[in-house]
C-alpha positions as CSV (number, residue, x, y, z in Angstrom):
1,X,82.7,95.7,125.2
2,X,85.9,95.8,123.2
3,X,88.4,98.6,123.6
4,X,91.1,99.9,121.3
5,X,93.7,97.4,122.2
6,X,91.2,94.5,121.9
7,X,90.2,95.7,118.5
8,X,93.8,95.7,117.2
9,X,94.4,92.3,118.6
10,X,91.8,90.7,116.4
11,X,93.1,88.7,113.4
12,X,91.7,90.3,110.3
13,X,93.7,88.3,107.7
14,X,90.6,86.6,106.5
15,X,88.3,89.6,106.6
16,X,86.2,90.4,103.5
17,X,86.4,94.1,102.8
18,X,83.7,95.7,100.6
19,X,83.7,99.1,99.0
20,X,81.1,101.7,99.8
21,X,78.2,101.4,97.3
22,X,78.1,105.3,97.1
23,X,81.7,105.4,95.8
24,X,80.2,105.3,92.3
25,X,82.6,105.4,89.4
26,X,86.4,105.5,89.6
27,X,87.6,106.8,92.9
28,X,90.1,109.6,92.4
29,X,91.2,109.9,96.0
30,X,90.5,106.3,97.1
31,X,87.5,104.4,98.3
32,X,86.6,103.5,101.8
33,X,86.3,99.7,102.5
34,X,84.7,98.1,105.5
35,X,84.7,94.6,107.0
36,X,83.0,93.1,110.0
37,X,85.8,91.5,112.0
38,X,83.9,90.5,115.1
39,X,80.5,90.6,116.9
40,X,81.1,94.3,117.8
41,X,84.1,95.1,115.6
42,X,84.7,96.6,112.2
43,X,87.8,97.4,110.2
44,X,87.8,100.4,107.9
45,X,90.4,100.6,105.1
46,X,91.3,102.4,101.9
47,X,91.3,100.6,98.6
48,X,94.0,102.9,97.2
49,X,96.3,102.0,100.1
50,X,95.9,98.2,100.5
51,X,99.1,97.9,102.5
52,X,98.0,100.4,105.2
53,X,96.7,99.0,108.4
54,X,92.9,99.4,108.5
55,X,91.4,101.4,111.4
56,X,89.3,99.5,113.9
57,X,86.0,100.5,115.4
58,X,83.3,99.1,117.7
59,X,79.8,99.3,116.3
60,X,79.0,102.3,118.6
61,X,82.1,104.1,117.4
62,X,81.2,103.4,113.8
63,X,77.7,104.8,114.5
64,X,79.2,107.9,116.2
65,X,81.4,108.5,113.1
66,X,78.3,108.4,110.9
67,X,79.5,105.3,109.0
68,X,76.5,103.1,108.1
69,X,77.4,99.5,107.2
70,X,74.3,99.5,104.9
71,X,76.2,101.8,102.5
72,X,78.6,98.9,102.0
73,X,75.8,96.3,101.6
74,X,76.6,95.0,105.1
75,X,74.1,94.4,107.9
76,X,74.8,96.4,111.0
């Protein structure tokens, strides 16, 4: 199981971030983006702040936060 330091050691330079499908029209505050970056690893970003370092989560942490990859069109 990955821990916080393992997650941030992953190279995400080639990750394909997708925007939540529930974002709808123009995002006034920013849209959440998500990418799978490993077997049990995800990166969560903000489309309005593309230079900000995305947060990293394990699948269990993503579930605990109530973030469903299906909302992004991604398999869990």
